[in-house]
C-alpha positions in Angstrom: -0.3 0.3 -0.1 1.2 3.3 -0.8 1.1 6.2 1.9 3.2 9.1 2.2 2.9 12.3 4.4 5.2 14.7 3.9 4.1 17.9 5.5 1.4 19.4 3.2 -0.4 16.7 1.8 -1.4 13.1 2.3 -1.4 10.2 -0.3 -2.6 6.5 -0.6 -4.1 4.2 -2.7 -7.8 5.8 -3.1 -7.2 9.7 -2.5 -4.5 12.7 -2.6 -5.5 14.9 0.4 -3.9 18.4 0.4 -3.6 20.9 3.6 -2.3 23.9 2.8 -1.0 26.2 6.2 -4.0 28.0 8.0 -2.9 31.8 8.1 -2.5 33.9 10.8 -5.6 34.2 13.5 -5.6 38.2 12.7 -5.9 38.4 9.1 -9.0 35.6 9.8 -10.9 37.4 12.3 -10.7 40.7 9.9 -12.4 38.2 7.3 -15.2 37.1 8.9 -15.8 40.2 10.6 -16.1 42.3 7.2 -18.1 39.3 5.9 -20.5 39.9 8.7 -20.6 43.4 7.9 -21.2 43.4 4.4 -24.3 41.0 5.2 -25.5 43.0 8.2 -25.3 46.3 7.0 -27.3 46.2 3.5 -30.2 44.3 6.5 -30.3 47.1 8.7 -30.3 49.8 6.3 -33.6 47.6 4.6 -35.0 47.7 8.1 -34.4 51.3 8.8 -35.5 52.5 5.2 -39.0 50.0 5.8 -39.6 52.0 9.5 -39.1 55.4 8.4 -42.0 55.2 5.9 -39.4 55.7 2.9 -40.5 52.5 0.8 -38.3 50.2 -0.4 -36.4 51.0 -3.5 -34.8 48.9 -6.3 -31.4 50.4 -4.4 -31.9 48.4 -1.3 -32.3 45.2 -2.9 -29.4 46.0 -5.2 -27.1 47.2 -2.4 -28.3 43.6 -0.5 -26.9 41.7 -3.9 -24.0 43.8 -3.8 -22.9 43.1 -0.3 -23.8 39.7 -0.3 -21.7 38.8 -2.7 -18.5 40.7 -1.2 -19.9 38.9 2.0 -20.0 35.6 0.5 -16.9 36.1 -1.5 -15.1 37.5 2.2 -16.7 34.3 3.8 -15.4 32.2 1.4 -11.6 33.2 1.6 -11.9 33.3 5.5 -13.4 29.8 5.5 -10.4 28.5 3.1 -7.9 30.2 5.4 -9.3 28.1 8.5 -10.5 24.9 7.2 -9.3 24.8 3.1 -7.9 21.3 2.1 -8.1 19.8 -1.4 -9.4 16.7 -2.5 -8.3 14.0 -5.9 -9.8 10.8 -5.8 -8.2 8.0 -7.9 -10.9 6.0 -9.8 -10.4 3.5 -12.6 -10.2 5.6 -15.9 -10.9 9.4 -14.0 -9.2 11.6 -11.2 -12.2 13.5 -9.2 -11.3 17.0 -7.7 -12.8 18.6 -5.0 -12.4 21.9 -3.0 -13.6 21.6 0.4 -13.7 25.2 2.4 -15.0 23.6 5.9 -18.8 24.7 6.0 -19.2 23.8 1.5 -17.3 22.5 -1.2 -16.4 23.4 -4.7 -18.3 21.4 -7.6 -16.3 17.9 -8.4 -13.7 18.6 -11.2 -13.0 15.2 -13.3 -10.0 14.8 -15.6 -9.4 11.2 -17.4 -6.4 9.5 -16.2 -5.6 8.5 -19.9 -2.9 10.5 -21.8 -2.5 12.9 -18.3 0.2 15.2 -17.4 0.9 16.1 -14.3 3.2 19.3 -13.9 3.6 22.9 -11.6 3.2 26.4 -12.6 5.1 28.6 -10.2 3.5 31.5 -8.2 3.8 34.2 -5.9 7.5 35.8 -5.9 10.1 33.6 -7.1 12.1 33.9 -3.9 9.7 31.8 -2.1 10.1 28.8 -4.9 6.3 27.9 -4.7 4.1 26.3 -6.7 0.7 25.0 -7.6 -0.2 21.3 -9.1 -1.5 21.1 -12.8 -3.3 18.1 -13.9 -3.8 17.9 -17.9 -5.1 16.1 -20.1 -5.9 17.4 -23.5 -7.6 20.5 -23.8 -9.1 20.1 -20.1 -7.3 21.3 -16.7 -7.3 21.3 -13.1 -5.0 24.0 -11.3 -4.6 23.3 -7.3 -5.3 26.1 -5.0 -2.8 25.3 -2.7 0.9 27.0 -2.9 3.5 24.1 -1.9 7.5 24.3 -2.1 8.1 23.4 -5.4 10.9 20.5 -4.4 7.9 19.2 -2.6 5.6 19.4 -5.9 8.3 17.6 -7.7 8.3 14.8 -5.1 4.5 14.8 -5.5 4.3 14.6 -9.2 7.1 11.5 -9.1 4.8 9.3 -6.4 1.1 10.5 -8.3 2.5 9.0 -11.7 3.9 6.1 -10.3 0.3 5.6 -8.4 -1.2 6.8 -11.9 0.5 4.0 -13.5 -0.3 1.7 -11.1 -4.0 2.5 -11.1 -4.3 2.2 -15.0 -2.3 -1.1 -15.7 -4.5 -2.9 -13.0 -7.7 -1.7 -14.3 -6.8 -3.2 -17.7 -5.7 -6.4 -16.3 -9.5 -6.9 -15.2 
């Protein structure tokens, strides 16, 4: 059984789980605070407008929509920085990818293993020496969100290549 645990990821026969490091408490607190404020401000404005007898205007609903989108985005980023993890599940002919935010999950993306290319893309400052894992098959690609040291990604790519070849060999033999 293949079982690897190096810092930021866990790889076994059925899955790869990438756990990005959590950000500092102060930025996370600020993101939660501003997300809460973004949700609450238009509600109080709507209640204030309605109670003053001015009536409801289209601007009230537009502000609720805009502030709601801002609040949702900030909540999503805060949750990612608190509970976020990426999961890849290995099936006979596909790999499923899912970003988990703790309270909710992104849509599952699938990519065939036949002709799959694993690589990395350098992100951030060059001195950081960090990148993200990229899975590409023809015109489809899945780009992971978690930044990892490039040498760690290269080790992961090597292990994944062995694992994917093993998986495709066993599915052909059945």
